[in-house]
N, C-alpha and C positions, 0 to 999 in steps of 0.2 A: 504494500501501498504506501504510497507517496504522500507527503505531509498535508496536503490538502484533502486527503480522502480520512486521515487520522481526526482532523479536526470538524469533521463532521459530525451530526449526531442525527440519526431517524428518528421522528415522533408522528403521531396519526394526527390527521385533522378533520373533521366536518363539519359539512357546509350543505345546505339546502341545495338540491339538483339543479336548479335553473342557475346559481352562483359556480356550481361546479361548472357547466356550459357554456358561461361567461368565460369562466377562466381559460376552458381549453380554447376558445375562439382568441383570447388575446393571447395565450401560448402561440397559438400559430401563428396570429398574424404578425407577431413583432418577433416570430422565428427563435424564440427560447426553444432550447433543448428538449425543455419537459415542466410538468408543472413545478416542481421543485425549486428550479433556476427562475420560475416567474413570481411563485410567491416571496422566494428571497428578496427578488427586486423591488417587489410592491413592498416588504415590511421594511426592506433598509429605507427607501424612499418615505416612508413614515415616521422611521428614527429620525431623519436627516430634518425634516420639519418640526419632531419634536424638541431636537438639540437647538433647532433654531430660536426657540422660546424659552431655554436657559440662560439665564441674562448672563452668566459668567463664561458658559462654555465658548471656544473658539470654534467659527465657522466662517466661512467662503462665500463669496457669490459675486452678483453683478447688480448694478441700482444701473438703470434704462431709461433715460430723462428723453422727451421730445420738446421742444420749445422753441418760440419763435424769435430771432436772435433779432430782430428789429425791437423787439421789446426794450425801451430805454433804460440802461443799467442794468439789465438781465444776466448778462455775461458776468459782470462784477460782480454781482452778488453770489453766483453760483460760484465762482472762481474762490471768493473768501470765504464760503462755507466749507468746501473743499482742502482749503490752506488750513481751517480748523482741524479738520479731522486728517490731517496728512501721513500720521502713522496708522489708519486703515487703508490707504488707499494703495494699492499694489501698480495698478495702471490706468490709463484712459485713452477713451478711443473718441473722434469728435468727427462727425459725418453731415455732410450738408444735404439734406434732402431734397430741396427745392430752395428759389429764390426767398423763403422767408422762415423755414422750419430747420432744426438741427436738430440729432440724434446725438447724447454722449451716454457713455458705456464706459462706467467706474468698476473696474475691477476691486473688489474690498476683500480685505480679511483681517480678522479679530473677533472680540467679543461679540455676540449676539447684541446686548444690549448697546453698544456703542454703533454697532451696523445701523440696527435698526432707526436708534437717534440719528443721524446720519442720515440715512434714507427719508425718515419723515421732514426733517427740515428741507433737503433739497424740494421735497414733492412738494410743500405749502408757499414755495416761494412764486409768487405773483407773476404770471408769463408760461410758467409751467403746464403743458397742455397735457402731458399725461408721465407717470413718471411710475417703475415697479423696481422691486425690489425682488430678487430669485437667489435663493439661497442653498448651498451643496457643504457637504464636509470637508476637511482639510484631509481626509484620506485616514487620519490618525485612527479613526473611531471602528473602522471596518477592513477588514481581511481581503 
């Protein structure tokens, strides 16, 4: 047995038949090798969401914003906020979507509480049309 097989634990799982049918359809549609792989991925995704709620746990993610770059002083305000959280921002990408709209994507890493605070501050700046925080794991919590 290899190392991965040794760390696996088998257990039984019961669920309504229609849910199993939906799981099987998802397993096939996404190309999972089997139900176990699909369920593991689903559980992992849920755990990442829960970890992101824990204030001290380190998370990684992206903050994506769309805004009108013609809005007076908006870019300066967004930049000032980003400087306040420079220890959380790993990288940023600025894209011109059209003559008026820009998209900015910030790659972030740090305590969940601080990441959410940064995302909330950016989202509430007047002129930001849409903002979304997408969280993931730093990889330390999963094998």
